[in-house]
C-alpha positions, 0 to 999 in steps of 0.5 A: 085613420083608415076609411071614415065612418060617416057619409061625407055627402050626408054629414056636408049637407047636413053642415050645410043645411044647418049653417043656412038655418042657424046662421042665416047672414053666412053664406057657407058653400063648402066644408073642408076636408079637415071639418069633415075628419073632426067630425069622424074623429069625433063620432070615433072617440063617442063610439069608443067611450060608448063601448068602453063604458057599456055594461057586460052581460046584457045580452048580445044586443049594444044599447045605449 
């Protein structure tokens, strides 16, 4: 897959903050490499889908 697109430290912190907020009874302290790879894969699929469905001929800026 090559280099990850996500900022692993920022995503890891986001996951830990989300678990603290959304699941207060769970003391999650680590995020696995597999979880980060899965998040990165989902981002890649989302970007590919957006590029594939983006209309042609609408300027030089990629817009959602």
